N, C-alpha and C positions, 0 to 999 in steps of 0.2 A: 512415406517421407519422414525423415527424422529431422529434428531441429536442435540448434543450440543458440543461446543468447550470450553475446559478449556485452556485458554492462560494466563499464569502467574496466578494472583488471580482472573481473570475474568471468569465468566461462560457466554458464549454467546449462545443464542438460536435463530438460524436463522428463519426468516419467509419464506424463500425460499432457496433451495440449490440444488446442483448437486454433487453426490458423485461418483467418478470414482475409481475403484479398478481393476487393470489388472496386467499382467506380469511385467509391468514397475514399478508399485508401486501405490501410492494412491495420489489423488488430490481431493480437495473439493472446489467448488465454492459456495459461500453463500452470501445472503443478510441479513443484520440485522440492527435493530435500536439500536444505542448506545447513551449513555449520552455523553456530551462533555468530561467529565473526562475519560470515557472508550475509546473514540476516541483518546484522547491525549496519553493514555497508549499504544494503538496499534501503534500510530505514533512513539512513543519512541522506541518501540521494532523494528519496521521496520527500523528506522534510524540506530539503533545499528547493526542490521543485515547487512544493506547496507555498513556501515562504516567498519565493520570487516569481511565482506564476510563469514558470518556464517549462521548456522541454529539455530532455536529456538525450544525447546521441548514443545510440546503441547499434550493434550489428546483429542481424538475425541471419543465422547461418542455416541453410537448408542443403539437401543433397544436390539440388539443381541450380540454386542461385543464392547469392548473398545480398541482403537488403541493408542499406544504411538508413536508419530511421531516427527521427527526433520524436521521442515518445513522452507521454505522461502516463501515470498510473491510473487505472480505473479502480474499482472497488477491489480491495485486497483482504484476503483472509489468511490467517496463520494458525498453526497449532504447535504446541511444544511437546517434544517427545525426548526420550532418553538420548542425549548427545546430539540432537539436531532439531531443526525447525522445518515443518512442512509449510510451504508458501503456495497459495493459490491466488493468482492475480491476473489482471488483464492489462496489457500495454497497448496504448492507442497511439497511432502515428499522428503527427501534427496535421498532416493533410486532411484527415477525417474531420478535425475541428474546423479547419479553414472552410471546407465545403459545407459543413453544417451551418457555419456562421453566414456564408454567402446565401444559403437557402433560407436563412432566418428561422430555423427550427428553434423551438423552446428547449433548452437543455434541462430536462427534468432531473437528471442526475445531479446537476449543479445546484438546483433548488433544494434537493434532498440533502446535499452536502452542506449548504448554508444552514438549513434547519438543524442538521446534526451538530454543526459547530456551535450554533446558538445554545443548544441543549447542553453541550459539553462545557461551554463557558459558564452557564448557570450552575451546573454541577460543580465545577471547579470553585466557583465563588462560594457556594454553600459549604463545600468541604473545607475551604480555607477559613470561612467564618467559624465553623465548628472547631477547627484546629486552634484558632485564636482563643476561643472560650476555654478549651482544655489547657492551653498554655497559660492563660491568665490564672487559672485555678492551680497551676503548678502540677498538673497531672502528667505532663510530658516533659522530657528533657529537650534541650535545644537540638541535640542530635536526632532524637526521635521525631521532633517537629519537622526538621529539615528533610528527613527521609520520607515522611508521609507527604509533605508538600511536593517533593519530587515525583512520588508515585501518582499523585492526583493530578499532575500537570496535564493540561489539555494536549500539548504538543506530542506526547507520546502515543496519542490515540488517533491522530489524523489519518482517517481512512484505512486503518489497519484494524480488522476486527478479529478477535481471538475466537477460535472454535475448538471444540473438544478434539476433533480430527477432521482436517479439511477434506480428506478422502470421501467423507459422506456427501460432499458436494460434487466431487470429481466424476463419479460414475455416471451421473445424468448428463453432464455438459461436455465432457472431454473424451476424445478418442484414446484408446489404450494402445 
């Protein structure tokens, strides 16, 4: 079986994937090469979902059936290469979360996310404090200060983890 994902106006064809469909619902983990623009589009969608605690409509296209899903992103890894980004992510259908909530399972991943966010907020505050000290001592220009604050912003790291090469994770978990 081959798959494609239609996310917004993007059609993504994974080079590796794992498709899970069971009584809980559907989840798909995939690895794909994306242009920088495609990656930015995915990042915008992910940030919107995170900010609004929402799901995003996609179409999962397979040889035998098309699935219209409302998804959230699971843990996501990316690596930068010459001219493209490799993305390894899991998309989880809303039905999985609804069934989990009904069964009152503890969402350990959510707890991990909250801890990660708290740590990132602390790091961002520390970095901003250090940048303030450097600015007070006139060791940074306003432009440098602005660029560094943007780079240290918590929002750019929400659940996207940079790897040297995501393919190191692909071999063990995905079908080729």
